[in-house]
mmCIF file of the N, C-alpha and C atoms, coordinates in Angstrom:
data_MODEL
# 
_entry.id   MODEL 
# 
loop_
_atom_site.group_PDB 
_atom_site.id 
_atom_site.type_symbol 
_atom_site.label_atom_id 
_atom_site.label_alt_id 
_atom_site.label_comp_id 
_atom_site.label_asym_id 
_atom_site.label_entity_id 
_atom_site.label_seq_id 
_atom_site.pdbx_PDB_ins_code 
_atom_site.Cartn_x 
_atom_site.Cartn_y 
_atom_site.Cartn_z 
_atom_site.occupancy 
_atom_site.B_iso_or_equiv 
_atom_site.pdbx_formal_charge 
_atom_site.auth_seq_id 
_atom_site.auth_comp_id 
_atom_site.auth_asym_id 
_atom_site.auth_atom_id 
_atom_site.pdbx_PDB_model_num 
ATOM 1   N N  . UNK A 1 1  ? -3.326  -8.885  -12.155 1.00 0.00 ? 1  UNK A N  1 
ATOM 2   C CA . UNK A 1 1  ? -2.599  -8.027  -11.266 1.00 0.00 ? 1  UNK A CA 1 
ATOM 3   C C  . UNK A 1 1  ? -1.697  -8.844  -10.342 1.00 0.00 ? 1  UNK A C  1 
ATOM 4   N N  . UNK A 1 2  ? -2.207  -9.936  -9.795  1.00 0.00 ? 2  UNK A N  1 
ATOM 5   C CA . UNK A 1 2  ? -1.416  -10.755 -8.885  1.00 0.00 ? 2  UNK A CA 1 
ATOM 6   C C  . UNK A 1 2  ? -0.172  -11.286 -9.593  1.00 0.00 ? 2  UNK A C  1 
ATOM 7   N N  . UNK A 1 3  ? -0.323  -11.734 -10.812 1.00 0.00 ? 3  UNK A N  1 
ATOM 8   C CA . UNK A 1 3  ? 0.822   -12.254 -11.556 1.00 0.00 ? 3  UNK A CA 1 
ATOM 9   C C  . UNK A 1 3  ? 1.858   -11.167 -11.815 1.00 0.00 ? 3  UNK A C  1 
ATOM 10  N N  . UNK A 1 4  ? 1.400   -9.983  -12.186 1.00 0.00 ? 4  UNK A N  1 
ATOM 11  C CA . UNK A 1 4  ? 2.323   -8.877  -12.474 1.00 0.00 ? 4  UNK A CA 1 
ATOM 12  C C  . UNK A 1 4  ? 3.066   -8.461  -11.215 1.00 0.00 ? 4  UNK A C  1 
ATOM 13  N N  . UNK A 1 5  ? 2.351   -8.270  -10.125 1.00 0.00 ? 5  UNK A N  1 
ATOM 14  C CA . UNK A 1 5  ? 2.976   -7.803  -8.884  1.00 0.00 ? 5  UNK A CA 1 
ATOM 15  C C  . UNK A 1 5  ? 3.886   -8.872  -8.285  1.00 0.00 ? 5  UNK A C  1 
ATOM 16  N N  . UNK A 1 6  ? 3.500   -10.135 -8.394  1.00 0.00 ? 6  UNK A N  1 
ATOM 17  C CA . UNK A 1 6  ? 4.372   -11.177 -7.855  1.00 0.00 ? 6  UNK A CA 1 
ATOM 18  C C  . UNK A 1 6  ? 5.654   -11.314 -8.676  1.00 0.00 ? 6  UNK A C  1 
ATOM 19  N N  . UNK A 1 7  ? 5.591   -11.013 -9.951  1.00 0.00 ? 7  UNK A N  1 
ATOM 20  C CA . UNK A 1 7  ? 6.770   -11.089 -10.811 1.00 0.00 ? 7  UNK A CA 1 
ATOM 21  C C  . UNK A 1 7  ? 7.634   -9.839  -10.688 1.00 0.00 ? 7  UNK A C  1 
ATOM 22  N N  . UNK A 1 8  ? 6.995   -8.660  -10.583 1.00 0.00 ? 8  UNK A N  1 
ATOM 23  C CA . UNK A 1 8  ? 7.710   -7.390  -10.524 1.00 0.00 ? 8  UNK A CA 1 
ATOM 24  C C  . UNK A 1 8  ? 7.051   -6.480  -9.483  1.00 0.00 ? 8  UNK A C  1 
ATOM 25  N N  . UNK A 1 9  ? 7.357   -6.653  -8.200  1.00 0.00 ? 9  UNK A N  1 
ATOM 26  C CA . UNK A 1 9  ? 6.671   -5.923  -7.133  1.00 0.00 ? 9  UNK A CA 1 
ATOM 27  C C  . UNK A 1 9  ? 6.783   -4.406  -7.217  1.00 0.00 ? 9  UNK A C  1 
ATOM 28  N N  . UNK A 1 10 ? 7.865   -3.891  -7.756  1.00 0.00 ? 10 UNK A N  1 
ATOM 29  C CA . UNK A 1 10 ? 8.038   -2.443  -7.834  1.00 0.00 ? 10 UNK A CA 1 
ATOM 30  C C  . UNK A 1 10 ? 7.248   -1.825  -8.981  1.00 0.00 ? 10 UNK A C  1 
ATOM 31  N N  . UNK A 1 11 ? 6.420   -2.623  -9.645  1.00 0.00 ? 11 UNK A N  1 
ATOM 32  C CA . UNK A 1 11 ? 5.641   -2.132  -10.778 1.00 0.00 ? 11 UNK A CA 1 
ATOM 33  C C  . UNK A 1 11 ? 4.568   -1.127  -10.365 1.00 0.00 ? 11 UNK A C  1 
ATOM 34  N N  . UNK A 1 12 ? 4.033   -1.244  -9.157  1.00 0.00 ? 12 UNK A N  1 
ATOM 35  C CA . UNK A 1 12 ? 3.014   -0.311  -8.682  1.00 0.00 ? 12 UNK A CA 1 
ATOM 36  C C  . UNK A 1 12 ? 3.611   1.038   -8.362  1.00 0.00 ? 12 UNK A C  1 
ATOM 37  N N  . UNK A 1 13 ? 2.728   1.999   -8.168  1.00 0.00 ? 13 UNK A N  1 
ATOM 38  C CA . UNK A 1 13 ? 3.203   3.342   -7.813  1.00 0.00 ? 13 UNK A CA 1 
ATOM 39  C C  . UNK A 1 13 ? 3.470   3.408   -6.309  1.00 0.00 ? 13 UNK A C  1 
ATOM 40  N N  . UNK A 1 14 ? 4.321   4.346   -5.883  1.00 0.00 ? 14 UNK A N  1 
ATOM 41  C CA . UNK A 1 14 ? 4.514   4.527   -4.442  1.00 0.00 ? 14 UNK A CA 1 
ATOM 42  C C  . UNK A 1 14 ? 3.176   4.863   -3.783  1.00 0.00 ? 14 UNK A C  1 
ATOM 43  N N  . UNK A 1 15 ? 2.936   4.346   -2.600  1.00 0.00 ? 15 UNK A N  1 
ATOM 44  C CA . UNK A 1 15 ? 1.669   4.569   -1.907  1.00 0.00 ? 15 UNK A CA 1 
ATOM 45  C C  . UNK A 1 15 ? 1.466   6.060   -1.662  1.00 0.00 ? 15 UNK A C  1 
ATOM 46  N N  . UNK A 1 16 ? 0.409   6.613   -2.212  1.00 0.00 ? 16 UNK A N  1 
ATOM 47  C CA . UNK A 1 16 ? 0.177   8.057   -2.137  1.00 0.00 ? 16 UNK A CA 1 
ATOM 48  C C  . UNK A 1 16 ? -0.159  8.550   -0.739  1.00 0.00 ? 16 UNK A C  1 
ATOM 49  N N  . UNK A 1 17 ? -0.766  7.696   0.083   1.00 0.00 ? 17 UNK A N  1 
ATOM 50  C CA . UNK A 1 17 ? -1.141  8.161   1.416   1.00 0.00 ? 17 UNK A CA 1 
ATOM 51  C C  . UNK A 1 17 ? 0.079   8.465   2.276   1.00 0.00 ? 17 UNK A C  1 
ATOM 52  N N  . UNK A 1 18 ? 1.247   7.977   1.881   1.00 0.00 ? 18 UNK A N  1 
ATOM 53  C CA . UNK A 1 18 ? 2.461   8.264   2.635   1.00 0.00 ? 18 UNK A CA 1 
ATOM 54  C C  . UNK A 1 18 ? 2.868   9.724   2.531   1.00 0.00 ? 18 UNK A C  1 
ATOM 55  N N  . UNK A 1 19 ? 2.339   10.428  1.551   1.00 0.00 ? 19 UNK A N  1 
ATOM 56  C CA . UNK A 1 19 ? 2.681   11.831  1.358   1.00 0.00 ? 19 UNK A CA 1 
ATOM 57  C C  . UNK A 1 19 ? 1.698   12.792  1.980   1.00 0.00 ? 19 UNK A C  1 
ATOM 58  N N  . UNK A 1 20 ? 0.830   12.318  2.878   1.00 0.00 ? 20 UNK A N  1 
ATOM 59  C CA . UNK A 1 20 ? -0.153  13.189  3.521   1.00 0.00 ? 20 UNK A CA 1 
ATOM 60  C C  . UNK A 1 20 ? 0.515   14.294  4.310   1.00 0.00 ? 20 UNK A C  1 
ATOM 61  N N  . UNK A 1 21 ? -0.149  15.430  4.391   1.00 0.00 ? 21 UNK A N  1 
ATOM 62  C CA . UNK A 1 21 ? 0.455   16.593  5.051   1.00 0.00 ? 21 UNK A CA 1 
ATOM 63  C C  . UNK A 1 21 ? -0.099  16.876  6.433   1.00 0.00 ? 21 UNK A C  1 
ATOM 64  N N  . UNK A 1 22 ? -1.316  16.444  6.720   1.00 0.00 ? 22 UNK A N  1 
ATOM 65  C CA . UNK A 1 22 ? -1.896  16.732  8.028   1.00 0.00 ? 22 UNK A CA 1 
ATOM 66  C C  . UNK A 1 22 ? -1.227  15.863  9.090   1.00 0.00 ? 22 UNK A C  1 
ATOM 67  N N  . UNK A 1 23 ? -1.372  16.280  10.331  1.00 0.00 ? 23 UNK A N  1 
ATOM 68  C CA . UNK A 1 23 ? -0.782  15.518  11.437  1.00 0.00 ? 23 UNK A CA 1 
ATOM 69  C C  . UNK A 1 23 ? -1.400  14.124  11.516  1.00 0.00 ? 23 UNK A C  1 
ATOM 70  N N  . UNK A 1 24 ? -2.709  14.026  11.320  1.00 0.00 ? 24 UNK A N  1 
ATOM 71  C CA . UNK A 1 24 ? -3.378  12.729  11.369  1.00 0.00 ? 24 UNK A CA 1 
ATOM 72  C C  . UNK A 1 24 ? -2.909  11.832  10.229  1.00 0.00 ? 24 UNK A C  1 
ATOM 73  N N  . UNK A 1 25 ? -2.766  12.390  9.039   1.00 0.00 ? 25 UNK A N  1 
ATOM 74  C CA . UNK A 1 25 ? -2.295  11.612  7.887   1.00 0.00 ? 25 UNK A CA 1 
ATOM 75  C C  . UNK A 1 25 ? -0.869  11.126  8.109   1.00 0.00 ? 25 UNK A C  1 
ATOM 76  N N  . UNK A 1 26 ? -0.011  11.970  8.660   1.00 0.00 ? 26 UNK A N  1 
ATOM 77  C CA . UNK A 1 26 ? 1.378   11.571  8.924   1.00 0.00 ? 26 UNK A CA 1 
ATOM 78  C C  . UNK A 1 26 ? 1.440   10.479  9.986   1.00 0.00 ? 26 UNK A C  1 
ATOM 79  N N  . UNK A 1 27 ? 0.603   10.606  11.026  1.00 0.00 ? 27 UNK A N  1 
ATOM 80  C CA . UNK A 1 27 ? 0.568   9.596   12.080  1.00 0.00 ? 27 UNK A CA 1 
ATOM 81  C C  . UNK A 1 27 ? 0.131   8.251   11.523  1.00 0.00 ? 27 UNK A C  1 
ATOM 82  N N  . UNK A 1 28 ? -0.909  8.251   10.713  1.00 0.00 ? 28 UNK A N  1 
ATOM 83  C CA . UNK A 1 28 ? -1.410  7.012   10.099  1.00 0.00 ? 28 UNK A CA 1 
ATOM 84  C C  . UNK A 1 28 ? -0.355  6.412   9.171   1.00 0.00 ? 28 UNK A C  1 
ATOM 85  N N  . UNK A 1 29 ? 0.262   7.240   8.342   1.00 0.00 ? 29 UNK A N  1 
ATOM 86  C CA . UNK A 1 29 ? 1.273   6.762   7.397   1.00 0.00 ? 29 UNK A CA 1 
ATOM 87  C C  . UNK A 1 29 ? 2.488   6.182   8.139   1.00 0.00 ? 29 UNK A C  1 
ATOM 88  N N  . UNK A 1 30 ? 2.909   6.857   9.188   1.00 0.00 ? 30 UNK A N  1 
ATOM 89  C CA . UNK A 1 30 ? 4.064   6.372   9.954   1.00 0.00 ? 30 UNK A CA 1 
ATOM 90  C C  . UNK A 1 30 ? 3.770   5.042   10.631  1.00 0.00 ? 30 UNK A C  1 
ATOM 91  N N  . UNK A 1 31 ? 2.543   4.870   11.142  1.00 0.00 ? 31 UNK A N  1 
ATOM 92  C CA . UNK A 1 31 ? 2.218   3.606   11.807  1.00 0.00 ? 31 UNK A CA 1 
ATOM 93  C C  . UNK A 1 31 ? 2.155   2.456   10.808  1.00 0.00 ? 31 UNK A C  1 
ATOM 94  N N  . UNK A 1 32 ? 1.594   2.691   9.632   1.00 0.00 ? 32 UNK A N  1 
ATOM 95  C CA . UNK A 1 32 ? 1.541   1.645   8.600   1.00 0.00 ? 32 UNK A CA 1 
ATOM 96  C C  . UNK A 1 32 ? 2.945   1.310   8.109   1.00 0.00 ? 32 UNK A C  1 
ATOM 97  N N  . UNK A 1 33 ? 3.767   2.336   7.901   1.00 0.00 ? 33 UNK A N  1 
ATOM 98  C CA . UNK A 1 33 ? 5.143   2.112   7.452   1.00 0.00 ? 33 UNK A CA 1 
ATOM 99  C C  . UNK A 1 33 ? 5.929   1.331   8.496   1.00 0.00 ? 33 UNK A C  1 
ATOM 100 N N  . UNK A 1 34 ? 5.735   1.640   9.786   1.00 0.00 ? 34 UNK A N  1 
ATOM 101 C CA . UNK A 1 34 ? 6.441   0.919   10.849  1.00 0.00 ? 34 UNK A CA 1 
ATOM 102 C C  . UNK A 1 34 ? 6.026   -0.552  10.885  1.00 0.00 ? 34 UNK A C  1 
ATOM 103 N N  . UNK A 1 35 ? 4.736   -0.826  10.732  1.00 0.00 ? 35 UNK A N  1 
ATOM 104 C CA . UNK A 1 35 ? 4.272   -2.212  10.715  1.00 0.00 ? 35 UNK A CA 1 
ATOM 105 C C  . UNK A 1 35 ? 4.854   -2.981  9.531   1.00 0.00 ? 35 UNK A C  1 
ATOM 106 N N  . UNK A 1 36 ? 4.887   -2.354  8.375   1.00 0.00 ? 36 UNK A N  1 
ATOM 107 C CA . UNK A 1 36 ? 5.443   -3.003  7.184   1.00 0.00 ? 36 UNK A CA 1 
ATOM 108 C C  . UNK A 1 36 ? 6.934   -3.293  7.373   1.00 0.00 ? 36 UNK A C  1 
ATOM 109 N N  . UNK A 1 37 ? 7.653   -2.355  7.945   1.00 0.00 ? 37 UNK A N  1 
ATOM 110 C CA . UNK A 1 37 ? 9.085   -2.541  8.174   1.00 0.00 ? 37 UNK A CA 1 
ATOM 111 C C  . UNK A 1 37 ? 9.331   -3.656  9.190   1.00 0.00 ? 37 UNK A C  1 
ATOM 112 N N  . UNK A 1 38 ? 8.533   -3.705  10.257  1.00 0.00 ? 38 UNK A N  1 
ATOM 113 C CA . UNK A 1 38 ? 8.668   -4.768  11.261  1.00 0.00 ? 38 UNK A CA 1 
ATOM 114 C C  . UNK A 1 38 ? 8.406   -6.143  10.649  1.00 0.00 ? 38 UNK A C  1 
ATOM 115 N N  . UNK A 1 39 ? 7.520   -6.201  9.674   1.00 0.00 ? 39 UNK A N  1 
ATOM 116 C CA . UNK A 1 39 ? 7.202   -7.469  9.015   1.00 0.00 ? 39 UNK A CA 1 
ATOM 117 C C  . UNK A 1 39 ? 8.237   -7.844  7.963   1.00 0.00 ? 39 UNK A C  1 
ATOM 118 N N  . UNK A 1 40 ? 9.232   -6.996  7.767   1.00 0.00 ? 40 UNK A N  1 
ATOM 119 C CA . UNK A 1 40 ? 10.261  -7.267  6.767   1.00 0.00 ? 40 UNK A CA 1 
ATOM 120 C C  . UNK A 1 40 ? 9.819   -6.930  5.350   1.00 0.00 ? 40 UNK A C  1 
ATOM 121 N N  . UNK A 1 41 ? 8.792   -6.091  5.233   1.00 0.00 ? 41 UNK A N  1 
ATOM 122 C CA . UNK A 1 41 ? 8.266   -5.673  3.927   1.00 0.00 ? 41 UNK A CA 1 
ATOM 123 C C  . UNK A 1 41 ? 8.271   -4.143  3.882   1.00 0.00 ? 41 UNK A C  1 
ATOM 124 N N  . UNK A 1 42 ? 9.424   -3.537  3.705   1.00 0.00 ? 42 UNK A N  1 
ATOM 125 C CA . UNK A 1 42 ? 9.561   -2.100  3.899   1.00 0.00 ? 42 UNK A CA 1 
ATOM 126 C C  . UNK A 1 42 ? 8.962   -1.219  2.802   1.00 0.00 ? 42 UNK A C  1 
ATOM 127 N N  . UNK A 1 43 ? 8.628   -1.790  1.670   1.00 0.00 ? 43 UNK A N  1 
ATOM 128 C CA . UNK A 1 43 ? 8.141   -0.984  0.547   1.00 0.00 ? 43 UNK A CA 1 
ATOM 129 C C  . UNK A 1 43 ? 6.627   -1.064  0.434   1.00 0.00 ? 43 UNK A C  1 
ATOM 130 N N  . UNK A 1 44 ? 5.960   0.087   0.524   1.00 0.00 ? 44 UNK A N  1 
ATOM 131 C CA . UNK A 1 44 ? 4.510   0.156   0.357   1.00 0.00 ? 44 UNK A CA 1 
ATOM 132 C C  . UNK A 1 44 ? 4.205   0.749   -1.008  1.00 0.00 ? 44 UNK A C  1 
ATOM 133 N N  . UNK A 1 45 ? 3.383   0.041   -1.765  1.00 0.00 ? 45 UNK A N  1 
ATOM 134 C CA . UNK A 1 45 ? 3.044   0.492   -3.113  1.00 0.00 ? 45 UNK A CA 1 
ATOM 135 C C  . UNK A 1 45 ? 1.564   0.268   -3.365  1.00 0.00 ? 45 UNK A C  1 
ATOM 136 N N  . UNK A 1 46 ? 1.066   0.909   -4.415  1.00 0.00 ? 46 UNK A N  1 
ATOM 137 C CA . UNK A 1 46 ? -0.319  0.756   -4.835  1.00 0.00 ? 46 UNK A CA 1 
ATOM 138 C C  . UNK A 1 46 ? -0.353  0.305   -6.282  1.00 0.00 ? 46 UNK A C  1 
ATOM 139 N N  . UNK A 1 47 ? -1.295  -0.568  -6.581  1.00 0.00 ? 47 UNK A N  1 
ATOM 140 C CA . UNK A 1 47 ? -1.497  -1.016  -7.952  1.00 0.00 ? 47 UNK A CA 1 
ATOM 141 C C  . UNK A 1 47 ? -2.883  -0.547  -8.363  1.00 0.00 ? 47 UNK A C  1 
ATOM 142 N N  . UNK A 1 48 ? -2.948  0.227   -9.419  1.00 0.00 ? 48 UNK A N  1 
ATOM 143 C CA . UNK A 1 48 ? -4.206  0.812   -9.870  1.00 0.00 ? 48 UNK A CA 1 
ATOM 144 C C  . UNK A 1 48 ? -4.890  -0.124  -10.854 1.00 0.00 ? 48 UNK A C  1 
ATOM 145 N N  . UNK A 1 49 ? -6.104  -0.505  -10.493 1.00 0.00 ? 49 UNK A N  1 
ATOM 146 C CA . UNK A 1 49 ? -6.959  -1.291  -11.379 1.00 0.00 ? 49 UNK A CA 1 
ATOM 147 C C  . UNK A 1 49 ? -7.948  -0.304  -12.013 1.00 0.00 ? 49 UNK A C  1 
ATOM 148 N N  . UNK A 1 50 ? -8.878  -0.759  -12.777 1.00 0.00 ? 50 UNK A N  1 
ATOM 149 C CA . UNK A 1 50 ? -9.790  0.173   -13.448 1.00 0.00 ? 50 UNK A CA 1 
ATOM 150 C C  . UNK A 1 50 ? -10.583 1.030   -12.465 1.00 0.00 ? 50 UNK A C  1 
ATOM 151 N N  . UNK A 1 51 ? -11.190 0.428   -11.437 1.00 0.00 ? 51 UNK A N  1 
ATOM 152 C CA . UNK A 1 51 ? -11.978 1.197   -10.478 1.00 0.00 ? 51 UNK A CA 1 
ATOM 153 C C  . UNK A 1 51 ? -11.484 1.068   -9.049  1.00 0.00 ? 51 UNK A C  1 
ATOM 154 N N  . UNK A 1 52 ? -10.448 0.316   -8.844  1.00 0.00 ? 52 UNK A N  1 
ATOM 155 C CA . UNK A 1 52 ? -9.955  0.065   -7.502  1.00 0.00 ? 52 UNK A CA 1 
ATOM 156 C C  . UNK A 1 52 ? -8.443  0.284   -7.423  1.00 0.00 ? 52 UNK A C  1 
ATOM 157 N N  . UNK A 1 53 ? -7.982  0.445   -6.201  1.00 0.00 ? 53 UNK A N  1 
ATOM 158 C CA . UNK A 1 53 ? -6.553  0.589   -5.928  1.00 0.00 ? 53 UNK A CA 1 
ATOM 159 C C  . UNK A 1 53 ? -6.198  -0.434  -4.856  1.00 0.00 ? 53 UNK A C  1 
ATOM 160 N N  . UNK A 1 54 ? -5.209  -1.262  -5.135  1.00 0.00 ? 54 UNK A N  1 
ATOM 161 C CA . UNK A 1 54 ? -4.755  -2.274  -4.182  1.00 0.00 ? 54 UNK A CA 1 
ATOM 162 C C  . UNK A 1 54 ? -3.481  -1.794  -3.502  1.00 0.00 ? 54 UNK A C  1 
ATOM 163 N N  . UNK A 1 55 ? -3.467  -1.848  -2.187  1.00 0.00 ? 55 UNK A N  1 
ATOM 164 C CA . UNK A 1 55 ? -2.294  -1.491  -1.402  1.00 0.00 ? 55 UNK A CA 1 
ATOM 165 C C  . UNK A 1 55 ? -1.545  -2.775  -1.057  1.00 0.00 ? 55 UNK A C  1 
ATOM 166 N N  . UNK A 1 56 ? -0.238  -2.779  -1.250  1.00 0.00 ? 56 UNK A N  1 
ATOM 167 C CA . UNK A 1 56 ? 0.552   -3.956  -0.896  1.00 0.00 ? 56 UNK A CA 1 
ATOM 168 C C  . UNK A 1 56 ? 1.918   -3.542  -0.374  1.00 0.00 ? 56 UNK A C  1 
ATOM 169 N N  . UNK A 1 57 ? 2.495   -4.432  0.414   1.00 0.00 ? 57 UNK A N  1 
ATOM 170 C CA . UNK A 1 57 ? 3.846   -4.240  0.937   1.00 0.00 ? 57 UNK A CA 1 
ATOM 171 C C  . UNK A 1 57 ? 4.713   -5.326  0.318   1.00 0.00 ? 57 UNK A C  1 
ATOM 172 N N  . UNK A 1 58 ? 5.981   -4.990  0.079   1.00 0.00 ? 58 UNK A N  1 
ATOM 173 C CA . UNK A 1 58 ? 6.854   -6.002  -0.521  1.00 0.00 ? 58 UNK A CA 1 
ATOM 174 C C  . UNK A 1 58 ? 8.301   -5.823  -0.124  1.00 0.00 ? 58 UNK A C  1 
ATOM 175 N N  . UNK A 1 59 ? 9.015   -6.915  -0.240  1.00 0.00 ? 59 UNK A N  1 
ATOM 176 C CA . UNK A 1 59 ? 10.467  -6.940  -0.129  1.00 0.00 ? 59 UNK A CA 1 
ATOM 177 C C  . UNK A 1 59 ? 10.960  -7.519  -1.450  1.00 0.00 ? 59 UNK A C  1 
ATOM 178 N N  . UNK A 1 60 ? 12.205  -7.926  -1.501  1.00 0.00 ? 60 UNK A N  1 
ATOM 179 C CA . UNK A 1 60 ? 12.721  -8.506  -2.747  1.00 0.00 ? 60 UNK A CA 1 
ATOM 180 C C  . UNK A 1 60 ? 12.151  -9.892  -3.020  1.00 0.00 ? 60 UNK A C  1 
ATOM 181 N N  . UNK A 1 61 ? 11.681  -10.574 -1.977  1.00 0.00 ? 61 UNK A N  1 
ATOM 182 C CA . UNK A 1 61 ? 11.237  -11.960 -2.143  1.00 0.00 ? 61 UNK A CA 1 
ATOM 183 C C  . UNK A 1 61 ? 9.787   -12.220 -1.748  1.00 0.00 ? 61 UNK A C  1 
ATOM 184 N N  . UNK A 1 62 ? 9.080   -11.231 -1.226  1.00 0.00 ? 62 UNK A N  1 
ATOM 185 C CA . UNK A 1 62 ? 7.727   -11.467 -0.735  1.00 0.00 ? 62 UNK A CA 1 
ATOM 186 C C  . UNK A 1 62 ? 6.822   -10.267 -1.021  1.00 0.00 ? 62 UNK A C  1 
ATOM 187 N N  . UNK A 1 63 ? 5.556   -10.557 -1.318  1.00 0.00 ? 63 UNK A N  1 
ATOM 188 C CA . UNK A 1 63 ? 4.536   -9.530  -1.542  1.00 0.00 ? 63 UNK A CA 1 
ATOM 189 C C  . UNK A 1 63 ? 3.320   -9.890  -0.701  1.00 0.00 ? 63 UNK A C  1 
ATOM 190 N N  . UNK A 1 64 ? 2.783   -8.905  0.024   1.00 0.00 ? 64 UNK A N  1 
ATOM 191 C CA . UNK A 1 64 ? 1.578   -9.112  0.829   1.00 0.00 ? 64 UNK A CA 1 
ATOM 192 C C  . UNK A 1 64 ? 0.579   -8.017  0.481   1.00 0.00 ? 64 UNK A C  1 
ATOM 193 N N  . UNK A 1 65 ? -0.615  -8.436  0.049   1.00 0.00 ? 65 UNK A N  1 
ATOM 194 C CA . UNK A 1 65 ? -1.673  -7.473  -0.239  1.00 0.00 ? 65 UNK A CA 1 
ATOM 195 C C  . UNK A 1 65 ? -2.323  -7.063  1.069   1.00 0.00 ? 65 UNK A C  1 
ATOM 196 N N  . UNK A 1 66 ? -2.471  -5.755  1.267   1.00 0.00 ? 66 UNK A N  1 
ATOM 197 C CA . UNK A 1 66 ? -2.959  -5.241  2.539   1.00 0.00 ? 66 UNK A CA 1 
ATOM 198 C C  . UNK A 1 66 ? -4.400  -4.748  2.484   1.00 0.00 ? 66 UNK A C  1 
ATOM 199 N N  . UNK A 1 67 ? -4.779  -4.089  1.407   1.00 0.00 ? 67 UNK A N  1 
ATOM 200 C CA . UNK A 1 67 ? -6.117  -3.493  1.352   1.00 0.00 ? 67 UNK A CA 1 
ATOM 201 C C  . UNK A 1 67 ? -6.508  -3.215  -0.087  1.00 0.00 ? 67 UNK A C  1 
ATOM 202 N N  . UNK A 1 68 ? -7.813  -3.073  -0.266  1.00 0.00 ? 68 UNK A N  1 
ATOM 203 C CA . UNK A 1 68 ? -8.373  -2.734  -1.567  1.00 0.00 ? 68 UNK A CA 1 
ATOM 204 C C  . UNK A 1 68 ? -9.407  -1.646  -1.338  1.00 0.00 ? 68 UNK A C  1 
ATOM 205 N N  . UNK A 1 69 ? -9.369  -0.594  -2.137  1.00 0.00 ? 69 UNK A N  1 
ATOM 206 C CA . UNK A 1 69 ? -10.353 0.474   -2.006  1.00 0.00 ? 69 UNK A CA 1 
ATOM 207 C C  . UNK A 1 69 ? -10.835 0.896   -3.383  1.00 0.00 ? 69 UNK A C  1 
ATOM 208 N N  . UNK A 1 70 ? -12.010 1.494   -3.418  1.00 0.00 ? 70 UNK A N  1 
ATOM 209 C CA . UNK A 1 70 ? -12.501 2.088   -4.652  1.00 0.00 ? 70 UNK A CA 1 
ATOM 210 C C  . UNK A 1 70 ? -11.695 3.352   -4.883  1.00 0.00 ? 70 UNK A C  1 
ATOM 211 N N  . UNK A 1 71 ? -11.436 3.689   -6.110  1.00 0.00 ? 71 UNK A N  1 
ATOM 212 C CA . UNK A 1 71 ? -10.565 4.847   -6.390  1.00 0.00 ? 71 UNK A CA 1 
ATOM 213 C C  . UNK A 1 71 ? -11.136 6.164   -5.884  1.00 0.00 ? 71 UNK A C  1 
ATOM 214 N N  . UNK A 1 72 ? -12.443 6.220   -5.618  1.00 0.00 ? 72 UNK A N  1 
ATOM 215 C CA . UNK A 1 72 ? -13.046 7.457   -5.104  1.00 0.00 ? 72 UNK A CA 1 
ATOM 216 C C  . UNK A 1 72 ? -12.973 7.567   -3.577  1.00 0.00 ? 72 UNK A C  1 
ATOM 217 N N  . UNK A 1 73 ? -12.618 6.490   -2.896  1.00 0.00 ? 73 UNK A N  1 
ATOM 218 C CA . UNK A 1 73 ? -12.449 6.546   -1.457  1.00 0.00 ? 73 UNK A CA 1 
ATOM 219 C C  . UNK A 1 73 ? -11.196 7.340   -1.140  1.00 0.00 ? 73 UNK A C  1 
ATOM 220 N N  . UNK A 1 74 ? -11.261 8.109   -0.078  1.00 0.00 ? 74 UNK A N  1 
ATOM 221 C CA . UNK A 1 74 ? -10.105 8.914   0.298   1.00 0.00 ? 74 UNK A CA 1 
ATOM 222 C C  . UNK A 1 74 ? -9.050  8.102   1.039   1.00 0.00 ? 74 UNK A C  1 
ATOM 223 N N  . UNK A 1 75 ? -9.481  7.176   1.885   1.00 0.00 ? 75 UNK A N  1 
ATOM 224 C CA . UNK A 1 75 ? -8.533  6.404   2.671   1.00 0.00 ? 75 UNK A CA 1 
ATOM 225 C C  . UNK A 1 75 ? -8.877  4.916   2.598   1.00 0.00 ? 75 UNK A C  1 
ATOM 226 N N  . UNK A 1 76 ? -7.901  4.095   2.944   1.00 0.00 ? 76 UNK A N  1 
ATOM 227 C CA . UNK A 1 76 ? -8.144  2.666   3.071   1.00 0.00 ? 76 UNK A CA 1 
ATOM 228 C C  . UNK A 1 76 ? -8.857  2.446   4.392   1.00 0.00 ? 76 UNK A C  1 
ATOM 229 N N  . UNK A 1 77 ? -9.875  1.639   4.376   1.00 0.00 ? 77 UNK A N  1 
ATOM 230 C CA . UNK A 1 77 ? -10.639 1.371   5.589   1.00 0.00 ? 77 UNK A CA 1 
ATOM 231 C C  . UNK A 1 77 ? -9.970  0.269   6.396   1.00 0.00 ? 77 UNK A C  1 
ATOM 232 N N  . UNK A 1 78 ? -9.983  0.417   7.704   1.00 0.00 ? 78 UNK A N  1 
ATOM 233 C CA . UNK A 1 78 ? -9.433  -0.611  8.575   1.00 0.00 ? 78 UNK A CA 1 
ATOM 234 C C  . UNK A 1 78 ? -10.465 -1.688  8.868   1.00 0.00 ? 78 UNK A C  1 
ATOM 235 N N  . UNK A 1 79 ? -11.684 -1.470  8.453   1.00 0.00 ? 79 UNK A N  1 
ATOM 236 C CA . UNK A 1 79 ? -12.756 -2.431  8.705   1.00 0.00 ? 79 UNK A CA 1 
ATOM 237 C C  . UNK A 1 79 ? -12.804 -3.437  7.578   1.00 0.00 ? 79 UNK A C  1 
ATOM 238 N N  . UNK A 1 80 ? -13.050 -4.702  7.917   1.00 0.00 ? 80 UNK A N  1 
ATOM 239 C CA . UNK A 1 80 ? -13.077 -5.761  6.923   1.00 0.00 ? 80 UNK A CA 1 
ATOM 240 C C  . UNK A 1 80 ? -14.427 -5.921  6.371   1.00 0.00 ? 80 UNK A C  1 
# 
């Protein structure tokens, strides 16, 4: 996965949590998007593995992995 994403960052799907409809989901999505944009990594995407989903931010020249969750989890946890 690391090799694929580092070679072609747009290969993952658009981050699904960005499409949340509740006020809390929109607030969370907007704050994550703002942080990614401030870091110069405006694109948030997810890469689906067999049982996990990896969240990453990228620009044309850089990729940063942000979180990993089990596919049955509803949200990415802020706890390490």
